[in-house]
C-alpha positions as semicolon CSV with decimal commas, in nm:
position;residue;x (nm);y (nm);z (nm)
1;M;-3,159;-3,709;-5,997
2;Q;-3,501;-3,938;-5,982
3;P;-3,417;-4,302;-6,174
4;S;-3,661;-4,388;-6,406
5;S;-3,724;-4,657;-6,668
6;V;-3,676;-4,692;-6,973
7;T;-3,820;-4,836;-7,320
8;L;-3,663;-4,996;-7,643
9;T;-3,812;-4,759;-7,837
10;E;-3,558;-4,475;-7,623
11;M;-3,270;-4,663;-7,611
12;L;-3,318;-4,722;-8,036
13;D;-3,367;-4,263;-7,994
14;A;-3,065;-4,223;-7,791
15;R;-2,881;-4,486;-8,016
16;E;-2,952;-4,349;-8,340
17;R;-2,912;-3,967;-8,205
18;R;-2,551;-4,052;-8,122
19;A;-2,411;-4,257;-8,451
20;N;-2,612;-3,883;-8,622
21;A;-2,342;-3,739;-8,416
22;Q;-2,034;-3,918;-8,466
23;S;-2,114;-3,908;-8,856
24;A;-2,115;-3,504;-8,772
25;M;-1,785;-3,538;-8,528
26;L;-1,598;-3,683;-8,729
27;A;-1,729;-3,528;-9,100
28;S;-1,509;-3,252;-8,916
29;A;-1,212;-3,458;-8,827
30;D;-0,899;-3,529;-9,103
31;A;-0,704;-3,835;-9,150
32;S;-0,567;-3,796;-8,838
33;C;-0,810;-3,834;-8,543
34;C;-1,005;-4,073;-8,400
35;L;-1,306;-4,049;-8,216
36;V;-1,351;-4,208;-7,846
37;S;-1,767;-4,303;-7,734
38;F;-1,770;-4,327;-7,425
39;S;-2,121;-4,473;-7,153
40;L;-2,141;-4,722;-6,954
41;N;-2,279;-5,120;-7,018
42;I;-2,582;-5,095;-6,770
43;A;-2,807;-5,400;-6,766
44;G;-3,241;-5,408;-6,702
45;D;-3,431;-5,094;-6,837
46;V;-3,297;-4,776;-6,538
47;K;-2,976;-4,727;-6,729
48;R;-2,910;-4,408;-6,486
49;T;-2,847;-4,331;-6,150
50;P;-2,636;-4,158;-5,848
51;K;-2,422;-4,419;-5,827
52;T;-2,381;-4,492;-6,277
53;R;-2,325;-4,050;-6,244
54;L;-2,063;-4,177;-5,983
55;L;-1,841;-4,400;-6,171
56;F;-1,902;-4,222;-6,517
57;D;-1,761;-3,888;-6,410
58;R;-1,502;-4,128;-6,297
59;G;-1,434;-4,310;-6,584
60;L;-1,440;-3,958;-6,751
61;R;-1,167;-3,840;-6,586
62;A;-0,891;-4,060;-6,600
63;F;-0,900;-4,093;-6,963
64;D;-0,843;-3,701;-6,873
65;L;-0,520;-3,792;-6,727
66;L;-0,446;-4,009;-7,023
67;G;-0,368;-3,649;-7,187
68;F;-0,454;-3,724;-7,534
69;C;-0,463;-3,393;-7,770
70;E;-0,874;-3,327;-7,751
71;I;-1,002;-3,097;-7,976
72;E;-1,435;-3,140;-7,931
73;R;-1,580;-3,274;-7,672
74;R;-1,993;-3,381;-7,568
75;V;-2,207;-3,492;-7,313
76;T;-2,522;-3,584;-7,255
77;D;-2,714;-3,703;-6,911
78;E;-3,037;-3,887;-7,060
79;K;-3,212;-4,102;-6,874
80;T;-3,123;-4,351;-7,145
81;G;-2,714;-4,324;-6,899
82;A;-2,470;-4,093;-6,968
83;E;-2,251;-4,041;-7,289
84;A;-1,987;-3,849;-7,401
85;L;-1,833;-3,832;-7,757
86;I;-1,459;-3,700;-7,771
87;L;-1,281;-3,619;-8,033
88;L;-0,934;-3,617;-8,156
89;H;-0,566;-3,531;-8,236
90;A;-0,409;-3,956;-8,226
91;D;-0,369;-4,272;-8,311
92;A;-0,707;-4,455;-8,303
93;A;-0,474;-4,795;-8,204
94;D;-0,292;-4,603;-7,946
95;V;-0,643;-4,480;-7,782
96;K;-0,810;-4,733;-7,818
97;A;-0,527;-4,956;-7,601
98;A;-0,575;-4,680;-7,300
99;T;-0,906;-4,681;-7,272
100;E;-0,858;-5,067;-7,287
101;R;-0,633;-5,039;-6,962
102;L;-0,931;-4,812;-6,835
103;E;-1,232;-5,054;-6,887
104;N;-0,951;-5,310;-6,613
105;A;-0,846;-5,107;-6,426
106;F;-1,096;-5,200;-6,120
107;P;-1,381;-5,440;-6,141
108;A;-1,628;-5,182;-6,106
109;A;-1,449;-5,064;-6,424
110;R;-1,566;-5,349;-6,637
111;L;-1,890;-5,160;-6,709
112;Y;-1,693;-4,932;-6,897
113;D;-1,747;-4,926;-7,242
114;F;-1,529;-4,706;-7,432
115;D;-1,564;-4,669;-7,860
116;V;-1,291;-4,609;-8,053
117;L;-1,372;-4,504;-8,438
118;N;-1,104;-4,406;-8,691
119;A;-1,118;-4,137;-8,943
120;Q;-1,278;-4,320;-9,184
121;G;-1,602;-4,422;-8,849
122;E;-1,463;-4,760;-8,843
123;K;-1,487;-4,921;-8,472
124;L;-1,137;-5,083;-8,282
125;S;-1,156;-5,394;-8,182
126;R;-1,053;-5,545;-7,859
127;S;-0,751;-5,679;-7,815
128;I;-0,868;-5,899;-7,528
129;P;-1,259;-6,003;-7,524
130;R;-1,459;-5,893;-7,232
131;K;-1,475;-6,141;-7,020
132;C;-1,839;-6,230;-6,870
133;L;-1,954;-6,031;-6,516
134;V;-2,225;-6,314;-6,391
135;C;-1,958;-6,658;-6,449
136;D;-1,560;-6,400;-6,579
137;G;-1,615;-6,688;-6,925
138;P;-1,619;-6,477;-7,272
139;A;-1,914;-6,156;-7,293
140;A;-1,983;-6,260;-7,648
141;V;-2,056;-6,587;-7,575
142;C;-2,299;-6,658;-7,259
143;A;-2,490;-6,331;-7,372
144;R;-2,587;-6,467;-7,730
145;S;-2,646;-6,821;-7,540
146;R;-2,895;-6,575;-7,242
147;A;-2,685;-6,836;-6,982
148;H;-2,733;-6,668;-6,654
149;G;-3,065;-6,413;-6,740
150;L;-3,081;-6,067;-6,704
151;D;-3,165;-6,097;-6,340
152;A;-2,837;-6,262;-6,230
153;V;-2,660;-5,960;-6,476
154;K;-2,898;-5,712;-6,252
155;A;-2,728;-5,884;-5,961
156;A;-2,358;-5,902;-6,061
157;T;-2,379;-5,489;-6,212
158;E;-2,573;-5,394;-5,891
159;A;-2,272;-5,521;-5,656
160;L;-2,021;-5,354;-5,889
161;L;-2,167;-5,060;-5,876
162;S;-2,240;-4,999;-5,450
163;D;-1,869;-5,142;-5,339
164;F;-1,769;-4,871;-5,636
165;C;-1,985;-4,595;-5,507
166;A;-1,900;-4,778;-5,057
167;D;-1,471;-4,705;-5,152
168;T;-1,551;-4,366;-5,350
169;L;-1,738;-4,247;-5,014
170;A;-1,486;-4,398;-4,798
171;Y;-1,155;-4,251;-4,993
172;T;-1,370;-3,918;-4,992
173;A;-1,428;-3,942;-4,662
174;H;-1,049;-3,989;-4,543
175;F;-0,941;-3,734;-4,815
176;A;-1,196;-3,477;-4,606
177;L;-1,019;-3,574;-4,300
178;E;-0,618;-3,541;-4,473
179;R;-0,734;-3,193;-4,517
180;E;-0,902;-3,110;-4,239
181;L;-0,632;-3,211;-4,027
182;L;-0,356;-3,061;-4,295
183;T;-0,528;-2,697;-4,327
184;T;-0,291;-2,480;-4,106
185;P;-0,270;-2,237;-3,883
186;K;-0,575;-2,420;-3,618
187;P;-0,530;-2,284;-3,336
188;G;-0,540;-2,522;-2,976
189;L;-0,579;-2,739;-3,314
190;V;-0,333;-3,037;-3,515
191;D;-0,149;-2,890;-3,751
192;K;0,175;-2,881;-3,965
193;S;0,312;-2,628;-3,709
194;N;0,216;-2,790;-3,337
195;N;0,056;-3,011;-3,172
196;G;-0,226;-2,683;-3,065
197;A;-0,370;-2,893;-2,700
198;H;-0,297;-3,192;-2,724
199;T;-0,035;-3,399;-2,618
200;D;-0,175;-3,746;-2,711
201;M;-0,185;-3,679;-3,064
202;D;0,081;-3,525;-3,367
203;V;0,012;-3,445;-3,717
204;P;0,171;-3,831;-3,796
205;L;0,004;-4,084;-3,587
206;F;-0,328;-3,893;-3,707
207;L;-0,268;-4,003;-4,058
208;K;-0,252;-4,309;-3,962
209;S;-0,629;-4,305;-3,728
210;A;-0,725;-4,151;-4,018
211;A;-0,589;-4,463;-4,244
212;S;-0,741;-4,715;-4,042
213;L;-1,111;-4,555;-4,047
214;V;-1,166;-4,639;-4,464
215;P;-1,277;-4,988;-4,429
216;Y;-1,547;-4,920;-4,150
217;F;-1,672;-4,590;-4,372
218;K;-1,676;-4,799;-4,603
219;T;-1,874;-5,047;-4,403
220;A;-2,067;-4,787;-4,302
221;V;-2,176;-4,667;-4,632
222;L;-2,284;-5,017;-4,725
223;C;-2,500;-5,036;-4,431
224;S;-2,756;-4,739;-4,519
225;R;-2,727;-4,866;-4,870
226;R;-2,858;-5,261;-4,656
227;R;-3,119;-4,997;-4,485
228;T;-3,276;-4,807;-4,750
229;A;-3,313;-5,064;-5,053
């Protein structure tokens, strides 16, 4: 994936396509349906990078775990950013409350943008306004006044993305260690059946050792990002 800048015209075109797709999907829905439009709020003219896609995929998986009854889904991944439109047979207010919790689930989830439209195409408002990425004040107020400038917002966005990706890769490495340990049988090695040739290692100790490495994995990822930046 090669990050590239987008123009204002390209962003406006993408917004129009999204609005048309939303209208088309809702046209076939009844009053018991609602539509979720999911994307990321990424400051600046680069909207799509490996890090944003990793965060987007995490958000989509988290949404799927909510268990709403899905009717139709459309996912796009263009230079203007990844987007998902999901038509549900569900109460719009319930869906909005659930997606708002997703937007508050962890620091980088503040970049999630889950819009929920009812069957009439009306967008539901958040129960609690978003906070500014830079100062934690009301985001709408800071945006209107341009209190911080684009560079500050981009820096805050990048910090959230980098920390999220470092955490994700660190825990992925930890997960791989656990899965390797629990693969059985492994003659001569520690597995669920025995210690193999190791007299100083067993499954509980191996699990503790693997868990202790997580912060070091994260540090390694962050160091590699600084060296390649």
